[in-house]
N, C-alpha and C positions, 0 to 999 in steps of 0.2 A: 538652566538648572546645573549646579555644580555638584559633583560627587567625587570626593577623594576616595580612591579605591586601594585596597590592599588584598593581595591573594592570601587567603588564610594559610596559617602555618601548616595545617594538616595536609595541604596540597604539596608543600615543599619538603616535608619530612617523610621518611620511610615509615611504613606501617609495620608494627610488631604484633604478632599474634602467637599466643601460647595455647596449646591444646593437649589434652591427655589422650594418649593413643592406646589402642588395645590390639593385641596380637590377633592375627587372623590366619585362617588356613583356606577357607573356601573362596573368598573374594579375590585372592591373588593380588596383582598389581591394580591399585586404584588410580583411575585416570580422570582428568578434568574433561567434562563434556562440552563446556561452553567455550566459545571463541567469538570474537567480533571481527576477525581478520580473514580466516579461511576455514576450510572444513577438513583439514588433514588429520584432525584428532576425533576419534569416535570411541565412546564408552557408554553406550545406551543403557547398560544394565543398572548404572547408578544415577541416571538422569531423573531428577525429582519433579520436573515440570512435564506437562503434556506436550509432546513434540510430534512432528511428522516430517518425512523426507520424501522427495521425489527426485529420481535420477534424471540426468540429462538425456539418457537413452529413452526414458519414458516420454519425455517432452518431444523428442525427435520423432518417435514412432507414432505419436498422436496426430501429427500433421495438423496443427491448430493454427488459427488466425490470431487468437488472443490467449493470454495466460489463464483467463477465467476457465477455459475448457479443461485444464488439468487441476487448477486449484480447487474446483468444486468437488474433487475427489478427496479433499481433506475436511474432516468434520470441523465445524465451528467457523469456517471462512465464508464470507460473502464478498462479492465483488461488484463494482459498478463500471461497466464499459463506457469509456468516454468516446473514443474513436479508434477503430482498428485495433492495434495492440496496446493502446493506452488505457489504463484502468486505475481505479481506486480500490484498495484492499481494506476490508474490515474484518475484525475478529470478534466473535462472541457478542455481536450487536453493538459494539461501541462505535459511536459516530454514524450509525446508520440513518439517523434523523437529519444529518447535515447533507446538503446537496449542492453547495456552491464550491468555492475554492479552499475550504477549510482543510487543515491537516487531518489525516485519516485515523490518528490514534494508534498507528502501527509503524514501527521503525522498519524501513526497507534498506538493506545493506547489500551492495554488490561488490565483491572482491575487497571487502573491508571499507568501502566507501559508502557513507550514509547518503543516499540519494533522495533529495526532496525537491520537487519542482513547484513552480508557482501555483499551479492549479490544484495541488494536493494529490494529484495522480502521479503515476510513474510510467516511464517508457522503458520497455525491456526488450532487448533483442532475443527473440525466442530461439534463434538458431545458434546461440552462443552460450547455452546454459549447460554446465556440467552437473550441477546439483542445486536443489532448493531445500532449505531446512526452515521449518516454521516452528517457532516457540510461542506457545499460547499462554495467556495470562500476563500480568504486568511484567515488563522486561527492562525497566529502566535501570535495574541493578547491573546491566551490561551496556545498554545503549543510550541511557540518559533520556533527554527530552522527547516527549510524544510517544514513548513506548508504553502507552496506557494499557493496551490489550495484547501486546505481543510484538513479535518481530519476524520478518521474512528475510532470510539470509541466502543470497544467491552467489554461487561461485561459477565463473565462466570457464570455458574449455581451454585446455592447454595442449601442446603437441605431445603425442605419446608414441606415435609410429610414423613412418614415412608413407604418407598417403595424401591424395588429392581427390576432390569430388566436385561435381557440378550438379545443380538441381533446378528444376523448374516446376511450378505449380500454377494451375489455373482454376478459376471457380466462378460461382454466380456473382452477378453485379460487377463484372469487370475485374474481379480479384486476380492478381498476378504476383507471383514471387519468383525471383531469379537469385541464384546463389552460386558462389564459387569459393572454395576454401582449399588450403593446403597446409599440411602439418609435417613436421620433420623432427627427428630425434637422433642426436649424436651422443658420443660418450660424455661430452662436457656440457651439452646444452640441448634444449628442445624448444620448438616454437610453433606458432600457428598464426596464419593470416586468413582473414575471411572478409568478403564483401557481399552485400545482399541488398535487394530492393523489394519492398512490398508496396503495392498500390491497389486501390479499389475505387470504383465510382460510388460505392455505397448504395444501400437500399433506400435510405431516406433522403429527402431534399437537403442539400448542403452538407452531405456527410462523406464526401470524397476525401481521400487522404493519400499521401505519399510518404514513405519512410525509407531512407537510405542509411545503411550502416557500413562502417569499416572498422574491423577489430583486429587487434594483434596482441600476442602474448609471447614473451621470450623468457625462458627460465635457464639460468646459467649456474652450473654446479661449481662453486668456488673450490671445494674440496669434498672429502667424503662426508663431512658433517655440516656443510653450510651451502646455501644457494641464494641467488638473487632472482626475483621475478618482476619483470616490467610488463605492464599492461596498458593498452590504449584502446579507447572506443570513441569514435566520432560518429555522430548521426545528424542528419538533416531531415526535418519533418515538415510537411505542409498538410494542414488539416483545416476543415471548416467546422461548423457546428455539428452537434451529434444527432440531429434529426428529431428533435422533440416535437410532439403534436399537442396542441392546446385543446383540451376538452374531450370528454368521452365520445361525443357524437362524431367529431372530426377524426378521432383515432379509429373508430369503427368504419366510417365511410371513406376516408382517404388517409390511410396510415402513413403514407410516404411523405405527405406534405406537412406544412406547419402554418398556423395562422399567425400572421405578423412576422417579425424578425427577432432572432435571438439577440440578447443584449450584447454579447461578444461574438466575434467571428474572425475568420481568415487568419488562423494562427500560422506563424512561421517560426519554427523552433530549431535552434542549433545547440546540440549538447556535446560536451567533450569531457571524457573521464580518463584521467591518467593516474597510475599508481605504481609504486615501487615497494616491494616487500623483501626484507632480508630475513632469512631463517637460519638459525644456528642450533645444532643439537649438542648437548653436553652429556656425555655418557649415553646410557640407554634410555633414561627416563626424564631428561630435562631438555627444555627447548626455549629459545628466545625468538620472538617474532617482532619485527619493527616494520611499520607500514606508513608511508607518506603518500598523500593523495591530493588531487585537484579535480573538482567537478564544476564545470561551467555550464550555465543555462542562459542562453540569449533567446528571448521570446519577444516577438512582435505580433501585435494583433490590433483589431479595431473594436471600438465599443460605442454604445449610445447611438441607436438608429436616428438618422436625421428625419425630422418631421416637417420642418419648414425651411424654405430657402431664405436667402438674404432679403428677398422682396416680400416674404410672407406667403409665398405659394406653397401648397401642400406637396411634400416629397414622399413617394411611396416606393422608389426603386429599391430592389433587394440589397444592392451593394452600397447604398447611401448611408454612411456613418459619419458622425461628427468628430470622433476622437481617435487619435492614434496613440498606441501604447508601446513603449520600448522598455522592456524589463531585462535587467542583467543581474545574474546571480552567480556568485563564485563561492564554493565551499572548499576550504583547504584545511588539512589537518595532519596530525601525526598520532599514531597509536603504537603502543608498545606493550607486549605481553610476555611475561616469563612464567613458565609453568614447570612443575616438577611432580612426578608421580612415584609412588612407592607402595609397599605393602601396609605401612602404618598410617600414612596420610598422603594427600596430594594437595597442591595449591596452585593458584594462578594469581599473579599480581600484574595489573595493567594500568596504563596511563593513557588518557584521551585528551588531546589538545586540539581545539578547533578555532578557526578564524573564518567566519562566514560574512559575506557582504551581499546585501540585497539593494539594488538600485532600480528606481522606477521613474521614468520620464513620460509625461503625457502632453499632448498639444492638439489644438484643433486642426482638422484636416480640410475643412471647407468653411466658407462664409455661411452663416445661418442665423435664424431667429428661433426662439423657444416657443413663440406663438405667432399667429398671423398678424396680430395687432400690436405686438411688442415694438417699442421704438429702438430697442437695443439690437445691434447686429454684432455677432461674435465673429472675429476675423480669423481666417486660416493662418496657421503658423503661430498663433498665440500660445505660449506655454501655459499649461494649467497645473503641472505638477513636476517637481524635480526633488526627489528625496533619496536618502541613503540610510539604511540600517546596517550597523555592524554588530555582529554577535560573536562574543568570545566565550569559549567553554574550556574550563580546566577541571578535569575529573580523574581522580584515582579510583580504581575498583579492584576488588579482591574476591576470589572464590577459594574455599577450603573444603576438602572432603576428609572426613574422619571415620574410619570403621569402628563402630561401637561394639559389635560382636562379629562372629564369623559370617553372619548373613545380613547385618544391618549397617547402613552407612548414613552418616549425617552430612548434609551439605549446607554451607553458609556462604552467602554472597552479600557484599556491601559496596556501595558506590556513593561518592560525594561529588555533586556538581556545583561549581561556581559559574554562574551565567551572567555575563555583562552585556547589556544592551545599550547601544548609542544610536540616536536618531538625529539626522541632520536634514532639515527642510531648507534647501538652498534657494527656493523661490520666495520663502517668507522669512528667511533669516532666523530659523528656529532650531534650537538644540535641546534634546531631551536625553536623560539617562536613567537607567534602572538596573539594579543587580538582584540576583536571587541565589540563595544557597539552599540546596535540596539534597536530602539523603534518601537513598533507595536501598532495599534489601530483599533477600530471599532466604528462607530457611526451609529445609525439607529433609525427609527421610526416605530411604528405600530399604525394602526388606525382601530378600530372596526366599520365597517359600520353598523353592526347589530349583533345579537347574533350568526349568522352563517357565517359571512364574515369578514375577517381581511386583510387589506392591509399592506404591509411592504416594506421598502426601507432601504438600508444600504450601507455603504462604509467600506471595511475591507482591511487589509494589511497582506502580508506574506513576509518572507525573507528566504534566505539561505546564510549562511556564507561561504566564500571560504575555501577549504580544504588545509591542509598542502601541499599536492601534487600539487595543483594548484598554491600555493604561491611560492613554492621553487622547482618546477619540475626539473629545470636544475641541481641544487645542488644535489638533491636526486638521479636522474637518472645517473649523471656523464656523460651526453651526451652533447657534444659541440653544437649539433644541437637543443638543447632544452634550453630555457631561463627562468630565474626566473621572477616573478612579485610580490614582497611583498606589492605593493600598491593596490592590488585588493580590491574592495569594495563589501559588501554583495549584492547579487541579491535582487531585490524588486518586489513584485507583488501587484497591487491594484485592488480590485474587487468591482463592483457595482451590487447590486441586486435590482430589482423592481418587486414585485410580489403580489399575493393574495392567500389565503388559506381559506378553510372553508368546508361547506357541504350544500347540497340542496336535495330536494325531487322531484322526477319525476318518472312517470311510475310505481307507487306503489313501489318505491325503494328509498333508501337513498344513496347518493354518497358523498364521501370525495375527495377533490382535493387540489392540490397546483400547481401553475403555476408561472414561474419566467423568466423575461428577465434579462440577465446578460452580463456584460462586464468585462473582466479580462485583464489587461495590465501587462506584465512582462518586467522590465527594468533592466539595468546593468547586463544583462544576461551574465554569465561567459562562454566564448567559446574559443576554440583554435583559434589562429590567422590564421590557415590554414584549418579550418574546423574540425569537430569532430574526424574523424577517418582516416585522410590522413597522410601518412608518412612524417616526417620532413626530409629536406635535408639541405646541407651546404648553399645553396643559398636561401632556404626558410625555416628558422628555425621555431620551434613551441614555442608559448608563450600564456599563458592563459591571457585573457583580458576581461574587461567589454564592450564587443562590440556587444552583441546580444540583440534582442528584439522580443517579440511575443505578439499577441493579440488573445484572444478567446472571441467570442460573440455569443449569440444565445438565444434559448428558451427551457425551460424544462417544461414538463407537466406530472403530475401523477394524475390518476383518479381511484378510487376504489368504487365498489358497495358493498352493504351489504352482507357480507360473509355468513349470516344465511339464506339467500334466497336459493331457489332451484337452481337458476342460479346466478352466481356472476362472476365478472371479475376484474382484475388489469391491468391497462394500464400505460406504461411509454414511453414517446416520447421525443427525444432530437433533436433539430436543432443546429448544431455546425459549426461555421465558424472560424477556427483557422489558423492563418497565421503569417509569420515572418514580423515584422515591421523594423527589422534591421538584416542583415546578409551579411555584405560587402565582406567577404573573405571566400568563399567556393572553395576548390581546388579538382577537380576530378582527382584522380590518375589513369594513364593508363600505363599498363605494370607492371613488377615486380619492387618493390622498392629496390631490391637487385642488380639490373643491371643498367649500365649507360644509357640504353635506356628509363628508367623511365621518364614519362612526367606528368606534372601537368597543368591542364587547369583551369583558374580562372573563377568564377561566382559570381555575386551579386544576392543573393536569396531573396532580399526584395520583399514582396508581395506573395511569394510562400506559398502554403498550408502546414501546419505541417503534416508530414507523419503519416499514420495510424489513421487519424481522418476522419470518415465518416460524410458527411453533414447531413444525416438523420439516426436515429436509433430508432427502435420501438420494444418494448417487450409487448406482450399481452398474458395474461393467463386467460382462462375461466374455471370455476369450475361448475360441476354438482353434486349436492348432491342427489345421486340416492336413498339413504335412510339415516337414522340417523347414520349408521355405514359404509357406502360405498360412496366414493367420486371419481369421474373421473375428471381429469384435462387435458386440452390441452393448449400448449404454442407455440407461434410463435415468433421468433426473426428475425428481418430484419435489414440489414445494407446496405446503399448505397455504391457506389464505393469510393475508397481512393487511395492515393499515397503511394508507399512503400519506397520512397526515398525523400530526401530534394530537389533534383533537379526537382521533379515533372515530371520525364520522364517515370517512370514505374508505370502505373496505374493498379490497381487491381479491378476486378469486385465486385459488391456487392453480397449479398446472402440472402436467407430466409431459416430458419430452423424450422422444426416442431417437437415438443416433446409431448409425452403422459405419463401420470402417473395415476395409479389406486391404491387406498388404501382401505383396509377393516379391520374393527375392530370387534372382537368377544370376549365376556366375558363368562367365564365358571368356576364356583366354586372358585371364588376369584382371578382368573387369567384373564389377558387381553391379547389377542393375536392380534397383528397388522401385517397384511400382506401388501406388496406392490409389484408392478411391474412397471418399468419405461423403456421407449424406447426414447432415444435421437436420433435426426436426423432420424425420422421415414422413410423418403423417400430417405435416403442414399445420401444426397446432397454432391457433391464434392466441397469443398472450402478450403480456407487457414485460419488456426487459426491466423497465423502471417506471414507477408511478409516484408522483409527489405533489403536494399542495400544502400551502400554509395560509391562504387567504382568498379573498374575493378577486380572483384574477381578472374577470370580465367586468368588474365594477357595477354589477346589477343588483347589489344588496342581497343576493341570495348565494349561500355557500353550498355547493353540491358538486357532483362529478364533472360538471362543465368547467370547474375551476382547476381541474387536474392538469398537470404537465406530464405527458406520457411518451415513452419510447416503445413503439410496437416492435415485437420480434419480427424479423424479416421472413419468417416461414421456412419452407424447405430450401436448404442451401447445399449445392454440390461443389466438391473440390476434388481435383485429381492431379497427380503429378508423377514425375520420374526423377530419380537421382542416379548418378553414375559415379562409382568409386573406382579409383585406379592407383 
């Protein structure tokens, strides 16, 4: 396919915006809240979207094994743990029904670098977090593709003082963490170096993992108004499958095992993140940020369990797989943002240029047959795939804030994305191309009722461009039962927020809060014409089409008391009603798709609840400052029932989990000793971390809870550790 391309003139020309400005007295300097590069700018009073922030200190003090344990304190967020500290993040129910390697519908950005990994999950070094900011609702006006439901922006730690520390943690199921870090600060520069290792045998079969990180950041002050920041993070990860169990009976009787073999296993992942940020202040209220980055992901794993040897003998060994996968991904880009703030208006103008390359090679690992009687022997070393996808993104974006009155501010955002996809199948001499042009926006108002209360309302959008595989699935798969659809349109999400934030005093305490009513509509949702995971047949072929829709609506509430008091608490509550507004063609497969008896039953799922979305979610943490150096914390997380499947036939019970944490700090001769002990799931509650199903897994022509794929919670988990700062 030949496609002559031109970058639209709007990308190459400057954007001109004229606004009428009104004099203000109460608002003072109006600042820009948004940034895609770092978190050095804060002006929450005029933020028109629902947001939440977590400090790195909070993450450190929680002594967690995975980020889920702190993100669950943010209303509207759900997470799926893959292995160890690897997780997939969802916001407001978007993409909760997907459970393979699909994108999560949430942009994840670390130090200005948009990090996306092959599995749709993200690996995060929990010991190197300075801050986490979550923007809820469509966020493509800042981040472009896949920010359907929001964005998670993480900034890593930098050197601030001359200090070093070492730490060690141990816990249940062979969990161990070792860490050493040092930071330094001089008149003209500061820096930080850290190395760490986390490993665990895991509770479930084949759930062991190892993660090693090396991080560094150096900030150099060029002069009083400008600086350069260089950052590097290298990690090596080894992980196996995530310990799923097949069927409710197996989950109850033997929750650590699994029936059969996972389709993919034995992941070996090397990640490298590099970035360089230049910052320049102009006067008191203007700033330029320029960020260049490189993010590499080299992942090797095995897939497709071997069933028969080259002689036709049955193969059942756990580690016997037929295919080796070698995946290389490189994301490179440049971002630039110029912002200016003042009493009459503020603005940000940004440019985002990306060049992403995704390469995948597959080959047979062993000699094998597909059945005992097949005459064909597949030979080890035979290449089965060798393709490369190149993705170019060219996007200007803009944010403007205008005070309309002394108390009211208007915010406008806009972004234009030109996305260019090139696919090259080197094994089959195939080249494919497709371009997309997408506009995203946000418009919102804030109104300060008084010094302590702000109302906000906004409309924001998100999008996801079709993938090469969705556009040309039939050509790529060489399967006559699979059809192309090069006319696919990008998916769209429109989000509405209406909320209030502020603080108030009561009961001799000060409370901070944010509450939001939200409505998120997802349209042109790209779905398979026969449902997400049903096998295509000659009479019912598969084709990706813009035929789906979903809606999420609900209420989010966060409330925090003064942490300096003897008793304090953090509360997060979510009411979520997520359902399909269009799902005309769902086919339930019954029996084996490899046999003539395979049957497909048609359903229209319009109005069904999106799987794995609980109607009610509550997280409450109470803290007791026993002394200036000792803190006791108790946490409860509660979720109401949910459906494990799109058919809404397999309902899973809700649960409540209670956790405890104790921390003590002691200073001695220039050393600071920090001790902690943590117990998760104190009462050893039996429940499922994840539950999913989409068809007749055991091929017995009956669809019930024996067709579930489940991950059982490991029960009571102990962790303890010591760190020494000097």
